[in-house]
C-alpha positions as CSV (number, residue, x, y, z in Angstrom):
1,M,-1.0,-72.8,119.6
2,Q,-2.8,-71.3,116.5
3,Q,-6.4,-72.2,115.9
4,F,-7.1,-73.7,112.3
5,P,-9.9,-75.7,110.1
6,T,-10.4,-79.3,111.3
7,Q,-10.3,-82.6,110.3
8,I,-13.8,-82.7,109.7
9,E,-13.9,-79.0,107.6
10,F,-10.7,-80.8,105.7
11,Q,-12.5,-83.5,104.7
12,E,-15.3,-81.4,103.5
13,D,-13.3,-79.5,101.4
14,F,-11.4,-81.9,99.7
15,D,-12.2,-85.2,98.1
16,F,-8.7,-87.1,100.0
17,K,-9.6,-90.5,99.3
18,N,-8.8,-90.2,95.6
19,S,-5.4,-88.3,96.1
20,Q,-2.2,-88.4,94.1
21,L,0.8,-88.7,95.9
22,L,3.3,-86.2,94.6
23,G,6.0,-86.7,96.8
24,Q,7.8,-86.3,100.1
25,G,10.5,-84.7,101.0
26,T,12.1,-83.6,105.1
27,F,9.4,-81.6,105.7
28,G,5.9,-83.8,104.8
29,K,4.5,-85.3,101.9
30,V,2.8,-83.6,99.4
31,Y,-0.9,-84.6,97.7
32,R,-2.6,-83.7,94.6
33,A,-6.3,-83.9,95.4
34,K,-9.7,-81.7,93.8
35,A,-11.5,-79.2,95.8
36,L,-15.4,-79.8,96.7
37,K,-15.7,-77.0,99.0
38,S,-14.9,-73.6,100.3
39,L,-12.0,-72.7,97.8
40,P,-13.2,-72.2,94.4
41,P,-13.0,-75.8,92.1
42,G,-10.0,-77.6,90.9
43,N,-7.2,-79.3,92.0
44,Y,-4.6,-78.2,94.7
45,A,-1.7,-79.6,96.2
46,L,-2.0,-80.9,99.8
47,K,1.4,-80.5,102.2
48,I,0.7,-82.6,105.3
49,I,3.0,-82.4,108.0
50,E,2.7,-84.7,111.0
51,T,4.6,-84.1,114.1
52,I,4.5,-85.8,117.9
53,S,4.8,-83.2,119.8
54,E,3.5,-79.7,120.1
55,Q,7.0,-78.1,119.9
56,A,7.9,-80.0,117.0
57,Y,4.5,-78.4,115.7
58,E,5.0,-74.9,116.7
59,L,8.1,-75.0,114.4
60,A,6.5,-76.6,111.4
61,I,4.0,-73.1,111.9
62,Q,7.0,-71.4,111.0
63,E,6.5,-72.1,107.4
64,L,3.1,-70.7,107.3
65,N,4.6,-67.6,109.3
66,L,7.0,-67.0,106.6
67,Y,4.5,-67.4,103.2
68,Q,2.3,-64.7,105.4
69,V,5.6,-62.7,105.9
70,I,5.7,-63.0,102.0
71,T,1.9,-62.2,101.5
72,Y,2.1,-62.5,98.1
73,H,4.8,-62.7,95.3
74,Q,4.1,-64.2,91.6
75,S,6.9,-66.3,91.9
76,V,6.1,-67.9,95.5
77,I,3.8,-70.6,95.5
78,K,0.8,-69.3,97.2
79,V,-0.7,-70.8,100.4
80,Y,-5.2,-70.7,100.1
81,K,-6.1,-72.4,103.4
82,V,-4.0,-74.3,106.5
83,Y,-5.9,-77.0,108.7
84,S,-5.2,-78.6,111.9
85,W,-5.8,-81.7,113.9
86,I,-4.7,-83.9,116.7
87,E,-5.1,-87.7,115.6
88,D,-2.8,-90.9,117.0
89,K,-1.4,-88.5,119.6
90,K,0.2,-86.5,116.5
91,Y,0.1,-83.0,115.9
92,I,-1.4,-83.2,112.0
93,L,-1.2,-79.7,110.0
94,V,-2.1,-79.0,106.3
95,F,-1.4,-76.5,104.1
96,A,-3.6,-76.5,100.6
97,M,-1.4,-74.7,98.3
98,E,-1.5,-73.8,94.4
99,L,-0.4,-76.8,92.3
100,A,2.4,-77.0,89.7
101,H,3.0,-78.6,87.0
102,N,6.3,-80.0,88.2
103,S,9.2,-79.8,90.0
104,L,12.5,-78.0,88.4
105,K,14.3,-81.1,89.3
106,A,11.5,-83.3,87.4
107,D,12.2,-81.3,84.5
108,I,16.3,-81.6,84.6
109,E,15.5,-85.1,85.2
110,E,13.3,-85.4,82.0
111,R,15.6,-83.5,80.0
112,R,18.5,-85.5,81.2
113,K,17.1,-88.6,79.9
114,A,15.7,-87.1,76.3
115,Q,19.2,-85.6,76.2
116,Q,17.6,-82.2,75.4
117,E,19.3,-79.0,76.9
118,F,17.4,-75.9,78.0
119,G,18.1,-73.1,75.5
120,D,20.1,-69.6,76.6
121,I,17.2,-67.6,76.3
122,M,15.1,-70.1,78.4
123,L,18.0,-70.3,80.8
124,I,18.6,-66.9,81.3
125,D,14.6,-66.1,81.7
126,I,14.5,-68.6,84.2
127,M,17.8,-67.7,86.2
128,I,16.5,-63.8,86.2
129,Q,13.0,-64.9,87.6
130,C,14.8,-67.2,90.3
131,L,17.2,-64.3,91.1
132,K,14.2,-61.2,91.2
133,A,12.2,-63.2,93.3
134,F,15.1,-64.2,95.7
135,Y,16.1,-60.6,96.0
136,Y,12.9,-59.5,96.7
137,L,12.3,-61.9,99.5
138,A,15.7,-60.7,101.2
139,K,15.6,-57.6,100.4
140,N,11.6,-56.3,101.0
141,K,10.8,-59.2,103.4
142,H,14.4,-60.1,105.0
143,L,13.7,-63.7,104.4
144,F,16.2,-66.2,103.6
145,H,15.3,-69.6,102.1
146,R,18.1,-72.0,103.4
147,D,17.1,-74.6,101.8
148,I,17.3,-74.3,97.7
149,K,17.7,-76.8,95.3
150,P,15.8,-77.6,91.9
151,E,12.6,-80.0,94.1
152,N,11.8,-76.5,95.8
153,I,11.5,-74.6,92.2
154,L,8.4,-75.7,91.0
155,V,7.6,-75.3,87.0
156,T,3.6,-73.6,87.0
157,C,3.3,-72.7,83.6
158,R,5.3,-74.2,80.4
159,Q,4.4,-71.8,77.9
160,P,5.9,-69.1,79.0
161,F,8.0,-71.1,81.5
162,T,7.1,-70.1,84.3
163,I,8.9,-70.8,87.8
164,K,7.6,-70.4,91.7
165,L,9.6,-70.6,94.4
166,A,8.2,-73.1,97.2
167,D,9.2,-75.2,100.7
168,F,10.2,-72.7,103.1
169,G,10.1,-74.9,106.4
170,A,13.9,-74.1,106.5
171,G,13.1,-70.1,105.9
172,K,14.5,-67.6,108.0
173,E,13.4,-64.3,109.0
174,N,16.1,-62.0,109.7
175,F,14.7,-58.4,110.9
176,N,17.4,-57.3,112.9
177,G,19.8,-56.6,110.6
178,Q,22.1,-59.2,110.9
179,T,23.4,-61.3,108.0
180,M,25.3,-63.4,110.0
181,L,23.4,-66.7,111.8
182,N,25.4,-69.9,113.5
183,T,22.9,-72.6,112.6
184,L,22.7,-75.0,109.9
185,V,20.2,-76.2,107.4
186,G,19.6,-77.5,104.0
187,T,20.2,-80.2,101.3
188,P,24.1,-81.2,101.5
189,L,24.8,-81.4,98.1
190,F,23.9,-77.6,98.1
191,L,25.1,-76.2,100.6
192,S,27.5,-73.4,100.2
193,P,31.3,-74.7,101.3
194,K,31.7,-73.2,104.8
195,L,28.2,-75.2,106.0
196,Y,29.4,-78.1,104.2
197,F,32.6,-78.1,106.3
198,A,30.2,-77.9,109.4
199,Y,28.5,-80.9,108.6
200,T,31.5,-83.0,107.2
201,T,32.9,-82.3,110.6
202,N,29.4,-82.3,112.4
203,Q,29.8,-78.7,113.5
204,P,26.2,-77.5,112.8
205,G,26.0,-74.9,115.8
206,K,29.3,-73.2,115.6
207,V,29.1,-72.0,112.1
208,K,28.9,-68.6,111.3
209,H,27.9,-68.0,107.6
210,D,25.9,-64.9,105.7
211,L,22.7,-65.7,104.7
212,E,22.1,-64.4,101.7
213,K,25.3,-65.5,100.3
214,S,25.0,-69.4,101.3
215,D,21.7,-69.3,99.6
216,V,23.5,-67.4,96.8
217,F,25.7,-70.7,96.6
218,S,23.2,-73.2,96.8
219,L,21.1,-71.5,93.8
220,G,24.1,-71.3,91.8
221,I,24.7,-75.0,91.6
222,T,21.0,-75.4,91.3
223,F,21.5,-73.6,88.2
224,L,24.9,-75.6,87.2
225,Q,22.5,-78.8,87.6
226,M,20.0,-77.5,85.1
227,I,22.3,-75.6,82.7
228,L,24.4,-79.1,82.2
229,L,21.6,-81.4,82.8
230,L,23.8,-83.1,85.7
231,S,22.8,-85.8,87.7
232,D,23.2,-85.8,91.5
233,K,26.3,-87.8,91.6
234,D,27.6,-85.2,89.5
235,L,27.2,-82.6,92.5
236,S,28.8,-84.7,95.1
237,K,31.5,-82.5,97.1
238,L,31.7,-79.8,94.4
239,N,31.1,-78.0,97.5
240,D,33.8,-79.3,99.3
241,P,36.4,-76.8,100.6
242,I,38.7,-79.4,102.3
243,I,42.1,-80.3,100.9
244,Y,43.4,-83.5,100.9
245,E,46.6,-84.9,100.9
246,E,46.4,-87.2,97.5
247,K,48.3,-90.1,99.0
248,T,46.6,-90.4,102.2
249,G,43.3,-88.5,101.6
250,N,43.9,-87.1,105.0
251,A,42.3,-83.4,105.3
252,I,45.2,-80.8,105.1
253,D,43.0,-77.2,105.4
254,T,40.4,-75.8,104.1
255,S,40.7,-73.5,100.9
256,D,38.8,-70.2,102.5
257,D,42.1,-68.8,101.6
258,P,42.4,-67.6,98.0
259,L,45.4,-69.2,97.4
260,K,45.2,-72.7,98.4
261,K,41.7,-73.2,97.0
262,K,43.4,-74.0,93.4
263,D,44.5,-77.4,95.5
264,C,41.1,-78.1,96.8
265,Q,39.3,-81.2,95.1
266,G,36.2,-79.7,95.3
267,W,36.8,-76.5,93.3
268,K,38.9,-78.2,90.7
269,K,35.5,-80.1,90.1
270,L,33.2,-77.5,89.9
271,Q,35.5,-75.6,87.8
272,F,35.4,-78.4,85.3
273,H,32.0,-78.4,85.3
274,I,31.6,-74.7,84.6
275,S,34.3,-74.7,81.8
276,N,31.7,-76.4,80.2
277,I,28.8,-73.4,80.3
278,K,29.1,-72.4,76.5
279,N,27.4,-69.1,77.1
280,P,29.9,-66.6,78.2
281,Q,27.0,-64.2,80.3
282,I,25.8,-67.5,82.1
283,K,29.4,-68.5,83.0
284,V,30.5,-65.5,84.8
285,C,27.1,-65.5,86.5
286,I,27.8,-69.4,87.7
287,Q,31.3,-68.2,88.8
288,G,30.3,-65.3,90.9
289,M,27.4,-67.1,92.5
290,T,29.8,-70.2,93.2
291,E,32.6,-68.5,94.7
292,F,34.1,-70.1,97.7
293,S,35.0,-67.5,99.3
294,E,32.0,-65.9,100.7
295,R,33.9,-62.7,100.6
296,N,34.1,-62.6,97.2
297,R,30.9,-64.3,96.2
298,F,28.0,-62.2,94.4
299,T,25.2,-60.8,96.5
300,W,21.5,-61.4,94.4
301,L,22.0,-57.9,92.8
302,K,25.4,-58.7,91.3
303,A,24.3,-62.0,90.0
304,L,21.4,-60.2,88.9
305,K,23.5,-57.6,86.8
306,A,25.9,-60.5,85.6
307,L,22.7,-61.9,83.3
308,N,21.6,-58.2,82.9
309,P,23.9,-55.4,83.1
310,D,21.1,-52.8,82.8
311,Y,19.1,-54.4,85.6
312,E,18.3,-51.4,88.2
313,D,18.3,-51.8,91.7
314,D,14.6,-52.2,92.5
315,E,13.6,-55.3,94.4
316,K,9.9,-54.3,93.5
317,D,10.9,-54.1,89.6
318,Q,8.0,-56.9,88.5
319,F,5.3,-54.4,90.6
320,V,6.4,-51.4,89.0
321,H,3.6,-50.1,85.7
322,P,4.9,-46.8,85.7
323,A,2.4,-43.6,84.5
324,S,2.0,-43.9,80.5
325,I,1.3,-40.4,79.2
326,N,-0.5,-40.5,75.1
327,D,1.1,-37.7,74.8
328,Q,5.1,-37.0,74.5
329,Q,7.1,-37.4,77.8
330,A,7.6,-33.5,78.0
331,K,3.6,-33.2,78.1
332,A,3.4,-35.3,81.0
333,I,0.1,-33.5,82.4
334,K,-2.8,-32.5,80.0
335,F,-5.1,-29.2,81.3
336,Y,-8.8,-29.2,80.6
337,S,-10.4,-26.3,81.5
338,N,-13.9,-24.0,81.2
339,S,-14.1,-20.5,82.4
340,N,-13.9,-22.0,86.5
341,T,-12.7,-25.0,86.7
342,T,-9.3,-27.0,85.3
343,L,-9.5,-30.5,85.4
344,R,-5.7,-32.3,85.2
345,Y,-4.7,-35.3,83.8
346,L,-1.7,-36.9,85.6
347,G,-1.2,-40.4,83.6
348,T,-2.3,-43.7,83.6
349,L,-1.3,-46.8,86.0
350,N,-1.3,-49.9,84.3
351,D,-2.4,-52.3,87.2
352,I,-1.3,-56.2,86.9
353,S,-4.7,-57.6,86.6
354,N,-8.4,-56.9,86.2
355,H,-10.5,-55.4,89.5
356,K,-13.9,-54.9,90.4
357,K,-13.6,-52.2,92.8
358,I,-11.1,-49.8,93.9
359,I,-11.2,-48.1,97.5
360,S,-8.6,-45.4,98.7
361,A,-6.4,-46.0,101.9
362,G,-4.1,-43.1,102.4
363,S,-2.3,-42.3,99.8
364,Q,-2.8,-45.7,98.0
365,I,-5.2,-47.5,96.2
366,L,-6.9,-50.8,97.2
367,A,-8.2,-53.0,94.2
368,Y,-10.0,-56.4,94.5
369,S,-10.7,-58.8,92.0
370,N,-10.9,-63.0,91.5
371,D,-7.2,-63.0,92.1
372,G,-7.6,-61.5,95.9
373,I,-6.3,-57.6,97.0
374,R,-3.6,-55.8,95.9
375,I,-2.3,-52.5,97.3
376,I,-1.2,-49.7,94.6
377,S,0.6,-46.6,94.9
378,L,0.5,-43.4,92.8
379,Q,4.2,-43.9,91.3
380,G,2.9,-47.4,90.3
381,V,3.9,-50.1,92.7
382,S,1.6,-52.8,92.7
383,E,1.6,-55.9,95.2
384,C,-1.0,-57.8,95.8
385,I,-1.7,-58.9,99.8
386,F,-4.2,-61.2,100.1
387,T,-4.9,-64.1,97.2
388,Q,-8.2,-65.4,98.3
389,N,-11.4,-64.3,96.1
390,V,-12.9,-61.2,97.8
391,S,-16.8,-60.0,97.7
392,F,-16.7,-57.3,99.7
393,L,-13.6,-54.7,100.8
394,S,-13.0,-51.7,103.0
395,Y,-10.5,-49.6,104.8
396,I,-10.2,-48.7,108.7
397,Q,-8.0,-46.1,108.1
398,T,-7.5,-45.6,112.1
399,L,-5.9,-49.6,111.9
400,N,-4.9,-48.8,108.8
401,I,-6.0,-52.6,107.8
402,C,-8.6,-53.5,104.9
403,V,-11.0,-55.9,105.7
404,G,-13.8,-57.6,104.0
405,I,-15.7,-61.1,103.4
406,T,-14.3,-63.3,101.4
407,Q,-16.8,-65.5,98.8
408,Q,-16.6,-68.4,100.9
409,G,-17.9,-66.5,104.1
410,E,-14.8,-65.5,106.2
411,I,-14.6,-62.3,107.6
412,F,-10.8,-61.3,106.8
413,G,-8.4,-58.0,107.9
414,V,-4.7,-57.6,106.2
415,N,-2.6,-54.9,108.4
416,L,-1.0,-52.7,105.0
417,K,2.0,-52.2,106.9
418,S,2.7,-55.7,108.4
419,K,1.1,-56.9,105.3
420,T,0.2,-60.1,107.7
421,F,-3.6,-61.1,107.8
422,Y,-6.1,-62.9,109.6
423,S,-9.6,-64.6,108.4
424,E,-12.2,-66.8,109.8
425,K,-16.0,-67.6,109.8
426,I,-18.4,-66.0,112.2
427,T,-21.1,-67.9,113.0
428,H,-24.9,-67.5,111.8
429,F,-23.4,-64.9,110.0
430,Q,-25.3,-65.1,106.4
431,Y,-22.5,-64.0,104.3
432,D,-24.3,-65.3,100.9
433,K,-27.0,-62.4,101.9
434,I,-25.0,-59.2,101.9
435,T,-25.0,-56.8,99.4
436,V,-23.1,-53.9,100.2
437,M,-20.5,-53.2,102.9
438,K,-18.4,-49.5,103.8
439,Y,-16.6,-48.2,106.5
440,M,-18.1,-46.2,109.7
441,R,-15.8,-44.7,112.1
442,K,-13.0,-45.8,114.5
443,D,-13.1,-50.2,114.0
444,L,-16.7,-50.2,112.2
445,C,-18.1,-51.0,109.2
446,I,-21.6,-51.2,107.9
447,L,-23.5,-53.6,105.9
448,G,-26.5,-54.1,104.2
449,S,-28.8,-57.4,102.9
450,Q,-30.7,-58.9,100.8
451,N,-33.5,-58.4,103.1
452,G,-32.9,-54.9,104.1
453,E,-31.5,-55.6,107.4
454,I,-28.6,-53.4,108.3
455,M,-25.7,-54.5,110.9
456,I,-22.9,-52.8,112.4
457,L,-19.6,-54.8,112.4
458,A,-17.0,-54.6,115.3
459,F,-13.4,-55.9,114.2
460,D,-12.0,-54.7,117.5
461,T,-12.6,-58.4,119.0
462,Q,-11.7,-61.8,118.2
463,P,-13.2,-62.6,116.0
464,P,-15.0,-59.6,114.8
465,C,-18.6,-59.7,115.7
466,V,-21.9,-57.9,114.6
467,I,-22.7,-55.7,117.5
468,K,-26.2,-54.0,116.1
469,K,-28.9,-54.9,113.6
470,Y,-32.0,-52.9,112.6
471,K,-34.4,-53.4,109.6
472,D,-37.2,-50.7,108.9
473,V,-37.4,-51.5,104.8
474,E,-38.1,-54.8,103.4
475,R,-36.2,-54.5,100.2
476,S,-32.3,-54.8,99.4
477,V,-30.2,-52.9,100.2
478,I,-28.4,-51.4,96.9
479,D,-25.9,-48.8,99.1
480,L,-25.1,-47.3,102.2
481,I,-23.1,-44.3,103.7
482,Y,-22.4,-43.4,107.4
483,E,-22.1,-39.6,108.6
484,D,-20.6,-39.4,111.9
485,E,-21.5,-35.6,112.9
486,N,-25.2,-36.5,113.4
487,K,-24.2,-40.1,114.2
488,Q,-26.6,-41.3,110.8
489,I,-27.0,-44.4,108.4
490,I,-27.9,-43.2,105.0
491,S,-29.2,-46.4,102.9
492,S,-31.1,-46.7,99.3
493,H,-32.7,-49.6,98.8
494,E,-34.5,-51.8,95.7
495,N,-37.7,-50.2,95.7
496,F,-36.5,-46.6,95.3
497,M,-36.6,-45.6,98.7
498,I,-33.9,-43.9,100.6
499,Y,-33.7,-44.2,104.1
500,G,-31.8,-42.5,106.9
501,K,-31.4,-43.8,110.4
502,Q,-29.8,-41.4,113.2
503,L,-28.5,-43.8,116.0
504,V,-28.5,-41.8,119.1
505,Y,-32.1,-41.2,119.3
506,E,-33.5,-44.0,117.1
507,Q,-34.8,-41.5,115.1
508,S,-35.7,-42.6,111.4
509,A,-36.3,-40.7,107.6
510,K,-38.0,-41.8,104.8
511,Y,-37.9,-40.7,100.9
512,Q,-39.5,-42.4,97.7
513,Y,-37.7,-41.1,95.0
514,D,-38.3,-41.7,91.3
515,S,-35.8,-44.1,90.7
516,Q,-33.1,-46.3,92.6
517,I,-30.2,-44.6,94.0
518,D,-26.6,-46.4,94.5
519,N,-23.2,-44.5,94.5
520,L,-24.5,-42.5,97.5
521,Q,-21.7,-39.8,98.2
522,L,-21.5,-37.7,101.3
523,I,-21.2,-34.0,100.8
524,S,-21.6,-32.6,104.3
525,S,-23.7,-33.4,107.6
526,E,-26.6,-32.7,105.9
527,Y,-26.1,-33.3,101.8
528,F,-25.5,-36.3,99.9
529,A,-25.4,-37.5,96.2
530,G,-26.4,-40.4,94.1
531,L,-26.4,-41.5,90.9
532,S,-30.1,-42.7,89.5
533,K,-30.1,-46.2,87.6
534,N,-30.0,-45.7,84.2
535,L,-30.8,-42.1,84.3
536,A,-28.3,-38.9,82.9
537,Q,-28.7,-37.1,86.3
538,I,-27.0,-36.9,89.8
539,P,-29.9,-36.1,92.5
540,I,-28.2,-34.3,95.6
541,F,-30.6,-34.6,98.4
542,H,-30.8,-33.1,102.2
543,I,-31.4,-35.0,105.3
544,K,-32.4,-33.2,108.4
545,D,-34.6,-33.9,112.0
546,G,-36.1,-36.7,110.3
547,I,-36.7,-35.5,106.8
548,I,-35.4,-36.0,103.6
549,N,-36.0,-34.2,100.4
550,I,-34.1,-33.4,97.2
551,V,-32.6,-29.9,96.4
552,Q,-31.1,-30.4,93.0
553,K,-31.3,-32.5,89.8
554,C,-28.1,-32.1,87.6
555,Q,-28.8,-33.2,84.3
556,I,-25.6,-34.6,82.4
557,T,-25.6,-33.7,78.3
558,G,-26.1,-36.1,75.9
559,N,-28.0,-38.9,77.5
560,N,-24.6,-40.1,79.5
561,I,-25.3,-42.0,82.3
562,P,-22.6,-41.4,85.0
563,L,-21.3,-45.0,86.2
564,A,-19.5,-44.0,89.1
565,L,-19.4,-40.8,91.5
566,T,-16.8,-39.6,94.0
567,L,-16.2,-36.0,96.2
568,S,-13.0,-33.8,95.4
569,G,-13.1,-31.0,97.8
570,N,-16.0,-28.9,96.7
571,Y,-16.5,-30.8,93.4
572,L,-18.8,-34.0,92.5
573,V,-16.9,-35.7,90.3
574,W,-18.0,-38.6,87.9
575,V,-17.7,-40.9,84.8
576,C,-18.9,-42.7,82.2
577,E,-17.8,-44.9,79.3
578,K,-16.5,-42.0,77.6
579,Y,-16.6,-39.0,79.6
580,I,-15.2,-37.7,83.1
581,G,-17.5,-34.6,84.5
582,S,-17.7,-32.8,87.3
583,I,-20.0,-30.3,89.1
584,Q,-18.8,-27.5,91.8
585,I,-21.0,-27.7,94.7
586,S,-22.2,-24.1,96.0
587,T,-22.0,-23.5,99.8
588,K,-25.9,-22.6,99.6
589,L,-27.5,-26.4,97.9
590,N,-31.1,-25.1,99.2
591,Q,-30.9,-22.9,96.8
592,S,-31.3,-23.0,93.1
593,K,-28.9,-21.4,90.5
594,E,-28.3,-21.5,87.0
595,D,-24.8,-21.1,86.6
596,K,-23.4,-23.3,83.9
597,N,-19.5,-22.8,84.4
598,D,-19.9,-24.6,87.5
599,E,-19.9,-28.1,85.3
600,L,-17.4,-29.3,83.0
601,M,-17.7,-32.5,81.0
602,V,-14.4,-33.5,79.0
603,N,-13.9,-36.0,76.7
604,A,-10.6,-37.7,77.6
605,S,-11.5,-40.4,75.5
606,K,-9.8,-42.8,78.8
607,P,-12.8,-45.2,79.3
608,A,-13.8,-45.7,83.2
609,K,-16.6,-47.4,85.2
610,L,-15.2,-47.0,89.0
611,L,-13.7,-43.6,90.9
612,C,-12.1,-43.0,94.2
613,F,-10.6,-39.8,95.6
614,L,-7.2,-39.9,98.0
615,E,-7.6,-36.8,100.3
616,I,-3.9,-37.3,101.1
617,D,-2.7,-36.6,97.9
618,R,-5.9,-34.7,96.6
619,T,-6.2,-37.0,93.3
620,I,-8.8,-38.6,91.9
621,I,-8.7,-42.4,90.7
622,A,-10.9,-43.2,87.4
623,S,-10.7,-46.9,86.2
624,D,-12.0,-48.9,83.0
625,G,-11.2,-52.3,85.3
626,I,-7.3,-52.3,84.2
627,K,-6.1,-48.8,84.2
628,L,-5.8,-46.5,86.5
629,H,-6.1,-42.8,85.4
630,K,-5.1,-40.1,87.5
631,Y,-6.8,-36.6,87.9
632,Q,-6.8,-33.5,89.6
633,I,-9.3,-30.6,89.9
634,G,-10.0,-27.4,91.3
635,K,-10.3,-23.5,90.5
636,K,-8.9,-22.5,87.2
637,S,-6.0,-20.5,87.3
638,Q,-5.4,-17.6,85.2
639,E,-2.9,-19.0,83.1
640,K,-4.5,-22.0,82.0
641,T,-6.8,-21.4,78.7
642,V,-9.8,-23.6,78.0
643,C,-8.9,-27.0,76.4
644,Q,-11.4,-27.4,73.1
645,N,-12.0,-31.2,74.5
646,C,-14.3,-29.5,77.2
647,Q,-17.8,-29.8,77.0
648,I,-19.9,-27.3,79.2
649,F,-23.2,-28.8,80.5
């Protein structure tokens, strides 16, 4: 049985005594409650499921597993935390979820009473939001809801009108490629004709139906109720495919045959309601979605194209932010050069929200903010993969997972391929004292703390655990890097101290610099660089045999203070508020050199404060916290001319 936080932690986290019952359904009750601890302040929806057996409990866990498969989608309600315990021989499962304003069902009821219809523009917008979300889940996550109805579509914002999908308790993962299923779940009013026939004839295990097209029909009836503000009574038997004898009322045949369905009372009633839809575009969409013949019924994509003929077949449409170039599209790449070096600007990716830090993850970028973690491709596809507030983040290449620490102190890991994640707290782990986290090697990360302690955290255990600690400097750790050839950790501290720890022989090295160093960047097994706080310089250091020395101080023209530093090949690349610059690293760093042509500074008019380097694609990513600017740097080609925007320092 899966382990979750218990009743004690739930009672500490929420003011449940003053909670408000919002509603109840097939799979549990939902309450509104205020968070007291652990989660960010505010009100949450608490879905509480009670079952009487362990087997039923495991079935309830299915909904959680489906939410983990989805991981995140802007049109799916978020699950922030799950609790579980046994009370009075009952298994209790609590989902702490995003709180919505209302359900679409409640909105329909309110509008019907006020006789206030949705306008066509709003209707099409809501329909497209729903269709895109279900199409994405079916095509990209192989997931089908199987209980689509207005109660399970929630309104999270009214200006603009925004919906999110909820209640995946009946949902089905289908990774084997088979679209047909022989089981019956759902709400009778919204079942497809095949499923309704199985329901009325009490044959729930003998109906073979298309998962996608069954969901399409259910959403079509949901849309019909929304468009015409119909009551549940108006929907009664709209989906009944049985042909009845008019005099006796006895069933004659089902209407799966297109030639016979005109004689079906359910079909006639459905067509009467559809005839009352005024907008021809909406009418065509509803007709296709509610087609009785499963073979002729619309797919998600066909329904989308009925509303928007220009819609392209891309289930990640809402996550795509194509590179935007300020110049004409014919000049997609801009070159900046001096006599030795060329910097190529490759375009800008507009991310979906702010980010505090970016790191490389193979050929993709990981960005995190208060909204969670997003993974971004060089083509501009951005997807949120973790929704908790993150304090620190690192990427373990050997396992293809990102790991980190949430602001609530939980250690988490997210598999970048499957998008599944875990998170749990480590006992006696002072997460609030951590100042920096970096990847080390294999399945290890290194952590620095406020008291100068440095820890090695292993992720090959459950839960992750600290396997080694040492503390030789009494001041807070500012930054860390690990050098694998000599097995040493290099750290910078608040008291301007730079410290090296050789792990095999326990050899240490110290160097007192004249300013605080951060943004440590490994150049080779013996050389590393950093940024001097509030100084327009990049110092380069040498470490060997327990001795650290400074070998160069690269001064930057115009008192421009670098904010971030990365290494691309043999180029140190830095950014500041206005410029991006580079320094070509000599193979003989211990020898002084005066060749200023090895240095380049560009006024690219693209402010940046964050940097990372994608080794696989040899691409530099410079970020201002929202936009991601793409660059590549290398030796100047003979055919390229020197750009007038370059300044050589």
